[in-house]
All heavy atoms as TSV, in Angstrom:
chain	resi	resn	atom	element	x	y	z
A	1	MET	N	N	-166.375	-44.244	-63.669
A	1	MET	CA	C	-166.994	-44.991	-62.697
A	1	MET	C	C	-166.015	-45.981	-62.077
A	1	MET	O	O	-165.345	-46.725	-62.833
A	1	MET	CB	C	-168.264	-45.845	-63.164
A	1	MET	CG	C	-168.999	-46.480	-62.191
A	1	MET	SD	S	-170.537	-47.405	-62.772
A	1	MET	CE	C	-171.516	-45.959	-63.123
A	2	ILE	N	N	-165.946	-45.985	-60.752
A	2	ILE	CA	C	-165.036	-46.949	-60.067
A	2	ILE	C	C	-165.608	-48.326	-60.108
A	2	ILE	O	O	-166.756	-48.482	-59.690
A	2	ILE	CB	C	-164.817	-46.364	-58.649
A	2	ILE	CG1	C	-164.114	-45.052	-58.669
A	2	ILE	CG2	C	-163.866	-47.382	-57.869
A	2	ILE	CD1	C	-163.980	-44.394	-57.305
A	3	MET	N	N	-164.783	-49.358	-60.505
A	3	MET	CA	C	-165.291	-50.695	-60.631
A	3	MET	C	C	-165.746	-51.294	-59.313
A	3	MET	O	O	-166.591	-52.142	-59.286
A	3	MET	CB	C	-164.239	-51.459	-61.276
A	3	MET	CG	C	-164.404	-51.437	-62.793
A	3	MET	SD	S	-163.462	-52.682	-63.600
A	3	MET	CE	C	-162.002	-51.818	-63.955
A	4	GLU	N	N	-165.155	-50.860	-58.192
A	4	GLU	CA	C	-165.508	-51.329	-56.884
A	4	GLU	C	C	-166.996	-51.147	-56.603
A	4	GLU	O	O	-167.697	-51.892	-55.890
A	4	GLU	CB	C	-164.668	-50.690	-55.793
A	4	GLU	CG	C	-163.238	-51.079	-55.906
A	4	GLU	CD	C	-162.330	-50.092	-55.183
A	4	GLU	OE1	O	-162.828	-49.222	-54.551
A	4	GLU	OE2	O	-161.107	-50.318	-55.262
A	5	ASN	N	N	-167.517	-50.042	-57.109
A	5	ASN	CA	C	-168.971	-49.706	-56.868
A	5	ASN	C	C	-169.871	-50.042	-58.035
A	5	ASN	O	O	-171.033	-49.791	-58.072
A	5	ASN	CB	C	-169.081	-48.096	-56.638
A	5	ASN	CG	C	-168.266	-47.725	-55.408
A	5	ASN	OD1	O	-168.251	-48.493	-54.434
A	5	ASN	ND2	N	-167.749	-46.582	-55.462
A	6	MET	N	N	-169.263	-50.711	-59.065
A	6	MET	CA	C	-170.019	-51.118	-60.213
A	6	MET	C	C	-170.705	-52.433	-60.063
A	6	MET	O	O	-170.151	-53.285	-59.480
A	6	MET	CB	C	-168.976	-51.106	-61.401
A	6	MET	CG	C	-169.581	-51.334	-62.828
A	6	MET	SD	S	-168.287	-51.250	-64.079
A	6	MET	CE	C	-168.183	-49.501	-64.346
A	7	THR	N	N	-171.850	-52.471	-60.718
A	7	THR	CA	C	-172.608	-53.808	-60.750
A	7	THR	C	C	-172.115	-54.505	-62.011
A	7	THR	O	O	-171.507	-53.975	-62.841
A	7	THR	CB	C	-174.065	-53.529	-60.787
A	7	THR	OG1	O	-174.439	-52.984	-62.010
A	7	THR	CG2	C	-174.549	-52.777	-59.689
A	8	TYR	N	N	-172.415	-55.814	-62.011
A	8	TYR	CA	C	-172.120	-56.631	-63.118
A	8	TYR	C	C	-172.777	-56.084	-64.411
A	8	TYR	O	O	-172.217	-55.897	-65.416
A	8	TYR	CB	C	-172.612	-58.102	-62.893
A	8	TYR	CG	C	-172.324	-59.004	-64.074
A	8	TYR	CD1	C	-171.067	-59.587	-64.257
A	8	TYR	CD2	C	-173.386	-59.296	-65.013
A	8	TYR	CE1	C	-170.857	-60.461	-65.349
A	8	TYR	CE2	C	-173.161	-60.141	-66.052
A	8	TYR	CZ	C	-171.884	-60.712	-66.247
A	8	TYR	OH	O	-171.733	-61.523	-67.297
A	9	LYS	N	N	-174.079	-55.691	-64.228
A	9	LYS	CA	C	-174.844	-55.194	-65.335
A	9	LYS	C	C	-174.240	-53.852	-65.907
A	9	LYS	O	O	-174.086	-53.765	-67.127
A	9	LYS	CB	C	-176.312	-54.880	-64.973
A	9	LYS	CG	C	-177.154	-54.400	-66.029
A	9	LYS	CD	C	-178.582	-54.163	-65.600
A	9	LYS	CE	C	-179.380	-53.514	-66.776
A	9	LYS	NZ	N	-180.726	-53.188	-66.337
A	10	GLN	N	N	-173.754	-52.999	-65.021
A	10	GLN	CA	C	-173.114	-51.736	-65.481
A	10	GLN	C	C	-171.826	-52.075	-66.273
A	10	GLN	O	O	-171.497	-51.371	-67.218
A	10	GLN	CB	C	-172.806	-50.864	-64.308
A	10	GLN	CG	C	-174.009	-50.241	-63.602
A	10	GLN	CD	C	-173.802	-49.627	-62.345
A	10	GLN	OE1	O	-172.944	-50.006	-61.570
A	10	GLN	NE2	N	-174.444	-48.525	-61.998
A	11	ALA	N	N	-171.035	-53.055	-65.728
A	11	ALA	CA	C	-169.837	-53.413	-66.396
A	11	ALA	C	C	-170.103	-53.911	-67.770
A	11	ALA	O	O	-169.338	-53.582	-68.724
A	11	ALA	CB	C	-169.034	-54.426	-65.583
A	12	VAL	N	N	-170.999	-54.829	-67.942
A	12	VAL	CA	C	-171.405	-55.373	-69.200
A	12	VAL	C	C	-171.868	-54.336	-70.166
A	12	VAL	O	O	-171.451	-54.278	-71.335
A	12	VAL	CB	C	-172.451	-56.514	-69.014
A	12	VAL	CG1	C	-173.053	-56.938	-70.418
A	12	VAL	CG2	C	-171.823	-57.718	-68.352
A	13	GLU	N	N	-172.656	-53.395	-69.654
A	13	GLU	CA	C	-173.133	-52.351	-70.508
A	13	GLU	C	C	-172.001	-51.410	-71.016
A	13	GLU	O	O	-171.999	-51.038	-72.143
A	13	GLU	CB	C	-174.158	-51.415	-69.776
A	13	GLU	CG	C	-175.489	-52.093	-69.588
A	13	GLU	CD	C	-176.504	-51.431	-68.697
A	13	GLU	OE1	O	-176.074	-50.449	-68.062
A	13	GLU	OE2	O	-177.634	-51.810	-68.661
A	14	ARG	N	N	-171.033	-51.149	-70.150
A	14	ARG	CA	C	-169.815	-50.355	-70.597
A	14	ARG	C	C	-168.940	-51.102	-71.551
A	14	ARG	O	O	-168.580	-50.544	-72.469
A	14	ARG	CB	C	-169.082	-49.956	-69.329
A	14	ARG	CG	C	-167.770	-49.214	-69.671
A	14	ARG	CD	C	-168.085	-47.845	-70.210
A	14	ARG	NE	N	-166.844	-47.135	-70.517
A	14	ARG	CZ	C	-166.615	-46.463	-71.596
A	14	ARG	NH1	N	-167.582	-46.216	-72.486
A	14	ARG	NH2	N	-165.455	-45.841	-71.760
A	15	LEU	N	N	-168.896	-52.476	-71.401
A	15	LEU	CA	C	-168.133	-53.245	-72.404
A	15	LEU	C	C	-168.811	-53.187	-73.690
A	15	LEU	O	O	-168.211	-53.120	-74.736
A	15	LEU	CB	C	-168.041	-54.731	-71.837
A	15	LEU	CG	C	-166.918	-54.998	-70.945
A	15	LEU	CD1	C	-167.104	-56.449	-70.339
A	15	LEU	CD2	C	-165.565	-55.014	-71.679
A	16	GLU	N	N	-170.122	-53.303	-73.679
A	16	GLU	CA	C	-170.858	-53.226	-74.969
A	16	GLU	C	C	-170.698	-51.898	-75.599
A	16	GLU	O	O	-170.612	-51.809	-76.832
A	16	GLU	CB	C	-172.400	-53.595	-74.651
A	16	GLU	CG	C	-172.672	-55.004	-74.354
A	16	GLU	CD	C	-174.013	-55.309	-73.857
A	16	GLU	OE1	O	-174.781	-54.335	-73.599
A	16	GLU	OE2	O	-174.348	-56.474	-73.811
A	17	GLU	N	N	-170.636	-50.773	-74.879
A	17	GLU	CA	C	-170.478	-49.526	-75.408
A	17	GLU	C	C	-169.177	-49.422	-76.079
A	17	GLU	O	O	-169.042	-48.834	-77.190
A	17	GLU	CB	C	-170.726	-48.440	-74.245
A	17	GLU	CG	C	-170.592	-47.023	-74.618
A	17	GLU	CD	C	-170.655	-46.143	-73.361
A	17	GLU	OE1	O	-171.543	-46.328	-72.516
A	17	GLU	OE2	O	-169.756	-45.258	-73.268
A	18	ILE	N	N	-168.108	-49.922	-75.345
A	18	ILE	CA	C	-166.747	-49.800	-75.880
A	18	ILE	C	C	-166.671	-50.595	-77.268
A	18	ILE	O	O	-166.186	-50.184	-78.180
A	18	ILE	CB	C	-165.748	-50.275	-74.894
A	18	ILE	CG1	C	-165.706	-49.334	-73.701
A	18	ILE	CG2	C	-164.397	-50.467	-75.569
A	18	ILE	CD1	C	-164.867	-49.815	-72.567
A	19	MET	N	N	-167.235	-51.873	-77.214
A	19	MET	CA	C	-167.261	-52.697	-78.382
A	19	MET	C	C	-167.936	-52.060	-79.606
A	19	MET	O	O	-167.365	-52.139	-80.689
A	19	MET	CB	C	-167.920	-54.048	-78.043
A	19	MET	CG	C	-167.069	-54.998	-77.167
A	19	MET	SD	S	-167.754	-56.579	-76.813
A	19	MET	CE	C	-169.113	-56.772	-77.890
A	20	GLU	N	N	-169.062	-51.447	-79.339
A	20	GLU	CA	C	-169.789	-50.757	-80.412
A	20	GLU	C	C	-168.964	-49.714	-81.036
A	20	GLU	O	O	-168.951	-49.583	-82.226
A	20	GLU	CB	C	-171.130	-50.217	-79.848
A	20	GLU	CG	C	-171.953	-49.575	-80.901
A	20	GLU	CD	C	-173.312	-49.037	-80.386
A	20	GLU	OE1	O	-173.835	-49.541	-79.408
A	20	GLU	OE2	O	-173.742	-48.101	-81.014
A	21	LYS	N	N	-168.357	-48.841	-80.155
A	21	LYS	CA	C	-167.529	-47.753	-80.699
A	21	LYS	C	C	-166.437	-48.276	-81.487
A	21	LYS	O	O	-165.990	-47.748	-82.611
A	21	LYS	CB	C	-167.119	-46.920	-79.571
A	21	LYS	CG	C	-168.124	-45.996	-78.976
A	21	LYS	CD	C	-167.458	-45.111	-77.919
A	21	LYS	CE	C	-168.510	-44.155	-77.300
A	21	LYS	NZ	N	-167.911	-43.302	-76.205
A	22	VAL	N	N	-165.684	-49.307	-81.007
A	22	VAL	CA	C	-164.589	-49.943	-81.778
A	22	VAL	C	C	-165.102	-50.557	-83.087
A	22	VAL	O	O	-164.492	-50.299	-84.157
A	22	VAL	CB	C	-163.859	-50.970	-80.879
A	22	VAL	CG1	C	-162.810	-51.737	-81.761
A	22	VAL	CG2	C	-163.151	-50.263	-79.711
A	23	GLN	N	N	-166.167	-51.277	-83.093
A	23	GLN	CA	C	-166.570	-51.938	-84.268
A	23	GLN	C	C	-167.112	-50.971	-85.286
A	23	GLN	O	O	-167.005	-51.219	-86.471
A	23	GLN	CB	C	-167.688	-53.021	-83.938
A	23	GLN	CG	C	-167.181	-54.186	-83.142
A	23	GLN	CD	C	-168.239	-55.109	-82.565
A	23	GLN	OE1	O	-169.415	-54.718	-82.471
A	23	GLN	NE2	N	-167.917	-56.338	-82.148
A	24	ASN	N	N	-167.710	-49.940	-84.834
A	24	ASN	CA	C	-168.268	-48.885	-85.801
A	24	ASN	C	C	-167.249	-47.851	-86.201
A	24	ASN	O	O	-167.702	-46.949	-87.015
A	24	ASN	CB	C	-169.541	-48.291	-85.193
A	24	ASN	CG	C	-170.727	-49.242	-85.040
A	24	ASN	OD1	O	-170.773	-50.255	-85.748
A	24	ASN	ND2	N	-171.496	-49.008	-84.048
A	25	GLY	N	N	-166.122	-48.021	-85.758
A	25	GLY	CA	C	-165.053	-47.000	-86.074
A	25	GLY	C	C	-165.346	-45.660	-85.540
A	25	GLY	O	O	-164.907	-44.594	-86.037
A	26	LYS	N	N	-166.067	-45.537	-84.389
A	26	LYS	CA	C	-166.457	-44.321	-83.837
A	26	LYS	C	C	-165.434	-43.838	-82.706
A	26	LYS	O	O	-165.714	-42.878	-81.979
A	26	LYS	CB	C	-167.802	-44.299	-83.101
A	26	LYS	CG	C	-168.948	-44.461	-84.237
A	26	LYS	CD	C	-170.283	-44.574	-83.509
A	26	LYS	CE	C	-171.306	-44.671	-84.556
A	26	LYS	NZ	N	-172.704	-44.723	-83.942
A	27	MET	N	N	-164.361	-44.539	-82.683
A	27	MET	CA	C	-163.393	-44.207	-81.581
A	27	MET	C	C	-162.100	-43.657	-82.320
A	27	MET	O	O	-161.610	-44.298	-83.226
A	27	MET	CB	C	-163.079	-45.518	-80.874
A	27	MET	CG	C	-162.144	-45.258	-79.635
A	27	MET	SD	S	-162.104	-46.669	-78.455
A	27	MET	CE	C	-163.680	-46.538	-77.817
A	28	GLU	N	N	-161.577	-42.559	-81.765
A	28	GLU	CA	C	-160.348	-42.073	-82.318
A	28	GLU	C	C	-159.191	-43.033	-81.927
A	28	GLU	O	O	-159.201	-43.697	-80.907
A	28	GLU	CB	C	-160.095	-40.700	-81.672
A	28	GLU	CG	C	-161.162	-39.675	-81.903
A	28	GLU	CD	C	-161.089	-39.184	-83.366
A	28	GLU	OE1	O	-159.964	-39.093	-84.046
A	28	GLU	OE2	O	-162.179	-38.846	-83.952
A	29	LEU	N	N	-158.187	-43.030	-82.811
A	29	LEU	CA	C	-157.053	-43.745	-82.613
A	29	LEU	C	C	-156.429	-43.610	-81.223
A	29	LEU	O	O	-155.967	-44.540	-80.577
A	29	LEU	CB	C	-156.027	-43.659	-83.703
A	29	LEU	CG	C	-154.839	-44.563	-83.642
A	29	LEU	CD1	C	-155.213	-46.072	-83.814
A	29	LEU	CD2	C	-153.777	-44.217	-84.825
A	30	ASP	N	N	-156.350	-42.375	-80.892
A	30	ASP	CA	C	-155.750	-41.976	-79.610
A	30	ASP	C	C	-156.502	-42.596	-78.369
A	30	ASP	O	O	-155.921	-42.730	-77.374
A	30	ASP	CB	C	-155.702	-40.461	-79.398
A	30	ASP	CG	C	-154.780	-39.840	-80.402
A	30	ASP	OD1	O	-153.793	-40.487	-80.916
A	30	ASP	OD2	O	-155.039	-38.684	-80.834
A	31	GLU	N	N	-157.859	-42.756	-78.496
A	31	GLU	CA	C	-158.616	-43.414	-77.453
A	31	GLU	C	C	-158.571	-44.903	-77.435
A	31	GLU	O	O	-158.990	-45.577	-76.493
A	31	GLU	CB	C	-160.093	-42.930	-77.634
A	31	GLU	CG	C	-160.438	-41.593	-77.555
A	31	GLU	CD	C	-161.886	-41.206	-77.956
A	31	GLU	OE1	O	-162.233	-41.525	-79.117
A	31	GLU	OE2	O	-162.592	-40.789	-77.081
A	32	LEU	N	N	-158.191	-45.523	-78.501
A	32	LEU	CA	C	-158.302	-46.956	-78.567
A	32	LEU	C	C	-157.534	-47.726	-77.543
A	32	LEU	O	O	-158.027	-48.629	-76.897
A	32	LEU	CB	C	-157.816	-47.307	-79.953
A	32	LEU	CG	C	-157.995	-48.843	-80.388
A	32	LEU	CD1	C	-159.356	-49.336	-80.356
A	32	LEU	CD2	C	-157.431	-49.110	-81.754
A	33	SER	N	N	-156.295	-47.420	-77.279
A	33	SER	CA	C	-155.534	-48.093	-76.314
A	33	SER	C	C	-156.156	-47.931	-74.871
A	33	SER	O	O	-156.195	-49.024	-74.242
A	33	SER	CB	C	-154.036	-47.602	-76.260
A	33	SER	OG	O	-153.325	-48.155	-75.329
A	34	GLU	N	N	-156.537	-46.843	-74.532
A	34	GLU	CA	C	-157.160	-46.572	-73.346
A	34	GLU	C	C	-158.443	-47.360	-73.143
A	34	GLU	O	O	-158.755	-47.991	-72.151
A	34	GLU	CB	C	-157.408	-45.022	-73.009
A	34	GLU	CG	C	-158.004	-44.824	-71.721
A	34	GLU	CD	C	-158.158	-43.275	-71.461
A	34	GLU	OE1	O	-157.403	-42.536	-72.011
A	34	GLU	OE2	O	-159.173	-43.009	-70.729
A	35	ALA	N	N	-159.288	-47.378	-74.161
A	35	ALA	CA	C	-160.597	-48.118	-74.178
A	35	ALA	C	C	-160.300	-49.581	-74.057
A	35	ALA	O	O	-161.024	-50.256	-73.321
A	35	ALA	CB	C	-161.268	-47.701	-75.434
A	36	LEU	N	N	-159.299	-50.095	-74.735
A	36	LEU	CA	C	-159.056	-51.572	-74.697
A	36	LEU	C	C	-158.469	-51.946	-73.373
A	36	LEU	O	O	-158.807	-53.017	-72.832
A	36	LEU	CB	C	-158.117	-51.920	-75.872
A	36	LEU	CG	C	-158.647	-51.794	-77.233
A	36	LEU	CD1	C	-157.720	-52.243	-78.307
A	36	LEU	CD2	C	-159.920	-52.626	-77.397
A	37	ASN	N	N	-157.731	-51.113	-72.674
A	37	ASN	CA	C	-157.320	-51.389	-71.328
A	37	ASN	C	C	-158.436	-51.382	-70.426
A	37	ASN	O	O	-158.594	-52.238	-69.518
A	37	ASN	CB	C	-156.273	-50.352	-70.831
A	37	ASN	CG	C	-154.910	-50.649	-71.490
A	37	ASN	OD1	O	-154.572	-51.773	-71.551
A	37	ASN	ND2	N	-154.135	-49.586	-71.647
A	38	GLU	N	N	-159.350	-50.478	-70.580
A	38	GLU	CA	C	-160.544	-50.428	-69.773
A	38	GLU	C	C	-161.449	-51.689	-70.017
A	38	GLU	O	O	-161.924	-52.303	-69.066
A	38	GLU	CB	C	-161.512	-49.133	-70.152
A	38	GLU	CG	C	-162.685	-49.071	-69.213
A	38	GLU	CD	C	-163.590	-47.861	-69.532
A	38	GLU	OE1	O	-163.269	-47.122	-70.438
A	38	GLU	OE2	O	-164.608	-47.741	-68.840
A	39	ALA	N	N	-161.593	-52.074	-71.251
A	39	ALA	CA	C	-162.375	-53.165	-71.533
A	39	ALA	C	C	-161.758	-54.508	-70.936
A	39	ALA	O	O	-162.496	-55.365	-70.422
A	39	ALA	CB	C	-162.506	-53.382	-73.067
A	40	SER	N	N	-160.471	-54.589	-70.930
A	40	SER	CA	C	-159.729	-55.699	-70.307
A	40	SER	C	C	-160.088	-55.765	-68.868
A	40	SER	O	O	-160.291	-56.784	-68.312
A	40	SER	CB	C	-158.257	-55.633	-70.587
A	40	SER	OG	O	-157.615	-56.634	-70.061
A	41	ALA	N	N	-159.932	-54.626	-68.236
A	41	ALA	CA	C	-160.248	-54.566	-66.715
A	41	ALA	C	C	-161.714	-54.930	-66.453
A	41	ALA	O	O	-162.001	-55.641	-65.492
A	41	ALA	CB	C	-159.875	-53.176	-66.230
A	42	LEU	N	N	-162.575	-54.394	-67.282
A	42	LEU	CA	C	-164.001	-54.775	-67.162
A	42	LEU	C	C	-164.357	-56.204	-67.298
A	42	LEU	O	O	-165.039	-56.820	-66.596
A	42	LEU	CB	C	-164.873	-53.936	-68.055
A	42	LEU	CG	C	-164.952	-52.414	-67.781
A	42	LEU	CD1	C	-165.521	-51.643	-68.941
A	42	LEU	CD2	C	-165.924	-52.167	-66.552
A	43	ALA	N	N	-163.616	-56.834	-68.262
A	43	ALA	CA	C	-163.876	-58.218	-68.577
A	43	ALA	C	C	-163.297	-59.090	-67.288
A	43	ALA	O	O	-163.983	-60.059	-66.922
A	43	ALA	CB	C	-163.090	-58.586	-69.832
A	44	GLY	N	N	-162.221	-58.661	-66.754
A	44	GLY	CA	C	-161.733	-59.288	-65.568
A	44	GLY	C	C	-162.607	-59.200	-64.383
A	44	GLY	O	O	-162.801	-60.138	-63.582
A	45	PHE	N	N	-163.212	-57.925	-64.249
A	45	PHE	CA	C	-164.182	-57.703	-63.161
A	45	PHE	C	C	-165.318	-58.588	-63.315
A	45	PHE	O	O	-165.854	-59.226	-62.333
A	45	PHE	CB	C	-164.618	-56.243	-63.313
A	45	PHE	CG	C	-165.671	-55.820	-62.316
A	45	PHE	CD1	C	-165.459	-55.554	-60.985
A	45	PHE	CD2	C	-166.991	-55.732	-62.778
A	45	PHE	CE1	C	-166.507	-55.234	-60.157
A	45	PHE	CE2	C	-168.041	-55.412	-61.960
A	45	PHE	CZ	C	-167.833	-55.103	-60.611
A	46	CYS	N	N	-165.901	-58.667	-64.565
A	46	CYS	CA	C	-167.101	-59.541	-64.815
A	46	CYS	C	C	-166.733	-60.953	-64.579
A	46	CYS	O	O	-167.557	-61.735	-63.942
A	46	CYS	CB	C	-167.593	-59.354	-66.232
A	46	CYS	SG	S	-168.379	-57.755	-66.524
A	47	ARG	N	N	-165.598	-61.434	-64.998
A	47	ARG	CA	C	-165.097	-62.920	-64.816
A	47	ARG	C	C	-165.105	-63.167	-63.278
A	47	ARG	O	O	-165.555	-64.224	-62.818
A	47	ARG	CB	C	-163.748	-63.067	-65.377
A	47	ARG	CG	C	-163.316	-64.553	-65.441
A	47	ARG	CD	C	-161.997	-64.746	-66.181
A	47	ARG	NE	N	-161.898	-64.021	-67.438
A	47	ARG	CZ	C	-161.152	-62.894	-67.679
A	47	ARG	NH1	N	-160.395	-62.376	-66.755
A	47	ARG	NH2	N	-161.060	-62.372	-68.905
A	48	GLY	N	N	-164.535	-62.243	-62.507
A	48	GLY	CA	C	-164.406	-62.452	-61.106
A	48	GLY	C	C	-165.812	-62.525	-60.414
A	48	GLY	O	O	-166.028	-63.418	-59.520
A	49	LYS	N	N	-166.797	-61.639	-60.851
A	49	LYS	CA	C	-168.068	-61.725	-60.335
A	49	LYS	C	C	-168.729	-63.111	-60.663
A	49	LYS	O	O	-169.456	-63.710	-59.788
A	49	LYS	CB	C	-168.941	-60.644	-60.934
A	49	LYS	CG	C	-168.664	-59.271	-60.458
A	49	LYS	CD	C	-169.571	-58.981	-59.247
A	49	LYS	CE	C	-169.508	-57.501	-58.864
A	49	LYS	NZ	N	-170.237	-57.079	-57.726
A	50	LEU	N	N	-168.575	-63.549	-61.903
A	50	LEU	CA	C	-169.168	-64.906	-62.298
A	50	LEU	C	C	-168.662	-65.993	-61.513
A	50	LEU	O	O	-169.323	-66.907	-61.166
A	50	LEU	CB	C	-168.944	-65.059	-63.818
A	50	LEU	CG	C	-169.762	-64.180	-64.765
A	50	LEU	CD1	C	-169.334	-64.286	-66.244
A	50	LEU	CD2	C	-171.284	-64.497	-64.635
A	51	PHE	N	N	-167.348	-65.992	-61.277
A	51	PHE	CA	C	-166.660	-67.107	-60.567
A	51	PHE	C	C	-167.193	-67.125	-59.114
A	51	PHE	O	O	-167.408	-68.113	-58.508
A	51	PHE	CB	C	-165.208	-66.953	-60.542
A	51	PHE	CG	C	-164.464	-67.566	-61.717
A	51	PHE	CD1	C	-163.516	-66.715	-62.391
A	51	PHE	CD2	C	-164.841	-68.681	-62.425
A	51	PHE	CE1	C	-162.917	-67.173	-63.565
A	51	PHE	CE2	C	-164.295	-69.097	-63.549
A	51	PHE	CZ	C	-163.280	-68.368	-64.131
A	52	LYS	N	N	-167.347	-65.878	-58.548
A	52	LYS	CA	C	-167.827	-65.774	-57.175
A	52	LYS	C	C	-169.294	-66.283	-56.991
A	52	LYS	O	O	-169.584	-67.142	-56.115
A	52	LYS	CB	C	-167.839	-64.287	-56.737
A	52	LYS	CG	C	-168.313	-64.079	-55.302
A	52	LYS	CD	C	-168.302	-62.638	-54.910
A	52	LYS	CE	C	-168.824	-62.491	-53.512
A	52	LYS	NZ	N	-169.032	-61.189	-53.016
A	53	VAL	N	N	-170.139	-65.879	-57.988
A	53	VAL	CA	C	-171.580	-66.431	-57.972
A	53	VAL	C	C	-171.556	-67.950	-58.187
A	53	VAL	O	O	-172.264	-68.676	-57.486
A	53	VAL	CB	C	-172.408	-65.703	-59.003
A	53	VAL	CG1	C	-173.742	-66.306	-59.203
A	53	VAL	CG2	C	-172.613	-64.203	-58.680
A	54	ASP	N	N	-170.659	-68.440	-59.022
A	54	ASP	CA	C	-170.670	-69.904	-59.293
A	54	ASP	C	C	-170.183	-70.670	-58.080
A	54	ASP	O	O	-170.838	-71.640	-57.681
A	54	ASP	CB	C	-169.639	-70.134	-60.428
A	54	ASP	CG	C	-169.532	-71.683	-60.810
A	54	ASP	OD1	O	-170.583	-72.255	-61.123
A	54	ASP	OD2	O	-168.371	-72.142	-60.693
A	55	ASP	N	N	-169.205	-70.067	-57.281
A	55	ASP	CA	C	-168.807	-70.716	-56.065
A	55	ASP	C	C	-169.870	-70.684	-54.999
A	55	ASP	O	O	-170.142	-71.635	-54.341
A	55	ASP	CB	C	-167.564	-69.980	-55.524
A	55	ASP	CG	C	-166.321	-70.273	-56.285
A	55	ASP	OD1	O	-166.374	-71.232	-57.089
A	55	ASP	OD2	O	-165.354	-69.551	-56.144
A	56	GLU	N	N	-170.667	-69.634	-54.935
A	56	GLU	CA	C	-171.816	-69.464	-54.021
A	56	GLU	C	C	-172.886	-70.430	-54.347
A	56	GLU	O	O	-173.414	-71.051	-53.451
A	56	GLU	CB	C	-172.307	-67.976	-54.089
A	56	GLU	CG	C	-171.358	-67.000	-53.420
A	56	GLU	CD	C	-171.769	-65.527	-53.590
A	56	GLU	OE1	O	-172.851	-65.292	-54.203
A	56	GLU	OE2	O	-171.178	-64.723	-53.124
A	57	ILE	N	N	-173.173	-70.616	-55.553
A	57	ILE	CA	C	-174.256	-71.525	-56.016
A	57	ILE	C	C	-173.801	-73.010	-55.727
A	57	ILE	O	O	-174.669	-73.708	-55.199
A	57	ILE	CB	C	-174.502	-71.408	-57.549
A	57	ILE	CG1	C	-175.243	-70.091	-57.806
A	57	ILE	CG2	C	-175.384	-72.567	-58.021
A	57	ILE	CD1	C	-175.378	-69.679	-59.262
A	58	LYS	N	N	-172.588	-73.322	-55.931
A	58	LYS	CA	C	-172.077	-74.723	-55.606
A	58	LYS	C	C	-172.137	-74.940	-54.134
A	58	LYS	O	O	-172.578	-76.003	-53.758
A	58	LYS	CB	C	-170.702	-74.803	-56.099
A	58	LYS	CG	C	-170.489	-74.936	-57.601
A	58	LYS	CD	C	-169.047	-75.037	-58.005
A	58	LYS	CE	C	-168.909	-75.150	-59.483
A	58	LYS	NZ	N	-167.530	-75.050	-59.952
A	59	ALA	N	N	-171.904	-73.890	-53.245
A	59	ALA	CA	C	-172.022	-74.071	-51.876
A	59	ALA	C	C	-173.366	-74.295	-51.430
A	59	ALA	O	O	-173.676	-75.181	-50.574
A	59	ALA	CB	C	-171.335	-72.818	-51.166
A	60	ILE	N	N	-174.371	-73.458	-52.035
A	60	ILE	CA	C	-175.740	-73.728	-51.672
A	60	ILE	C	C	-176.240	-75.081	-52.051
A	60	ILE	O	O	-176.965	-75.746	-51.299
A	60	ILE	CB	C	-176.515	-72.538	-52.434
A	60	ILE	CG1	C	-176.272	-71.219	-51.786
A	60	ILE	CG2	C	-178.099	-72.870	-52.291
A	60	ILE	CD1	C	-176.737	-70.102	-52.590
A	61	ILE	N	N	-175.785	-75.502	-53.286
A	61	ILE	CA	C	-176.296	-76.859	-53.689
A	61	ILE	C	C	-175.602	-77.951	-52.731
A	61	ILE	O	O	-176.334	-78.881	-52.385
A	61	ILE	CB	C	-175.846	-77.139	-55.157
A	61	ILE	CG1	C	-176.629	-76.296	-56.063
A	61	ILE	CG2	C	-175.991	-78.535	-55.480
A	61	ILE	CD1	C	-176.163	-76.169	-57.473
A	62	GLU	N	N	-174.426	-77.763	-52.354
A	62	GLU	CA	C	-173.835	-78.757	-51.431
A	62	GLU	C	C	-174.470	-78.792	-50.149
A	62	GLU	O	O	-174.743	-79.920	-49.544
A	62	GLU	CB	C	-172.348	-78.390	-51.298
A	62	GLU	CG	C	-171.485	-79.657	-51.682
A	62	GLU	CD	C	-170.021	-79.453	-51.568
A	62	GLU	OE1	O	-169.546	-79.444	-50.460
A	62	GLU	OE2	O	-169.382	-79.227	-52.575
A	63	ARG	N	N	-174.787	-77.622	-49.623
A	63	ARG	CA	C	-175.591	-77.577	-48.323
A	63	ARG	C	C	-176.907	-78.195	-48.417
A	63	ARG	O	O	-177.359	-78.989	-47.553
A	63	ARG	CB	C	-175.632	-76.164	-47.868
A	63	ARG	CG	C	-174.476	-75.508	-47.214
A	63	ARG	CD	C	-174.717	-74.297	-46.458
A	63	ARG	NE	N	-175.454	-73.326	-47.199
A	63	ARG	CZ	C	-174.886	-72.259	-47.840
A	63	ARG	NH1	N	-173.624	-72.090	-47.852
A	63	ARG	NH2	N	-175.646	-71.458	-48.571
A	64	SER	N	N	-177.591	-77.958	-49.584
A	64	SER	CA	C	-178.950	-78.498	-49.596
A	64	SER	C	C	-178.918	-79.982	-49.872
A	64	SER	O	O	-179.870	-80.761	-49.484
A	64	SER	CB	C	-179.738	-77.857	-50.780
A	64	SER	OG	O	-179.154	-78.136	-52.066
A	65	ASN	N	N	-177.844	-80.603	-50.479
A	65	ASN	CA	C	-177.635	-81.987	-50.633
A	65	ASN	C	C	-177.402	-82.748	-49.412
A	65	ASN	O	O	-177.624	-83.862	-49.227
A	65	ASN	CB	C	-176.567	-82.276	-51.686
A	65	ASN	CG	C	-177.010	-81.927	-53.088
A	65	ASN	OD1	O	-178.274	-81.863	-53.479
A	65	ASN	ND2	N	-176.122	-81.799	-53.971
A	66	SER	N	N	-176.855	-81.927	-48.415
A	66	SER	CA	C	-176.470	-82.585	-47.141
A	66	SER	C	C	-177.585	-82.517	-46.069
A	66	SER	O	O	-177.356	-83.038	-44.979
A	66	SER	CB	C	-175.142	-81.986	-46.543
A	66	SER	OG	O	-175.367	-80.626	-46.330
A	67	LEU	N	N	-178.709	-81.990	-46.532
A	67	LEU	CA	C	-179.818	-81.907	-45.537
A	67	LEU	C	C	-180.550	-83.164	-45.408
A	67	LEU	O	O	-180.687	-84.010	-46.267
A	67	LEU	CB	C	-180.820	-80.783	-46.014
A	67	LEU	CG	C	-180.289	-79.414	-45.853
A	67	LEU	CD1	C	-181.282	-78.364	-46.383
A	67	LEU	CD2	C	-179.964	-79.068	-44.438
């Protein structure tokens, strides 16, 4: 799935899936590096979404305080 079309929820679910496989030893060693790179990219994607929403909420609060 391309991250540009991914929702925050989908990204978190994929991160949880990767974490579960790693923690339960269900991931082959050959897959581990690729999965960790994907997890890192997904975490960055989620962080970016959270920062964007945080900025939007702050802007809404500031606008409502100036009314």
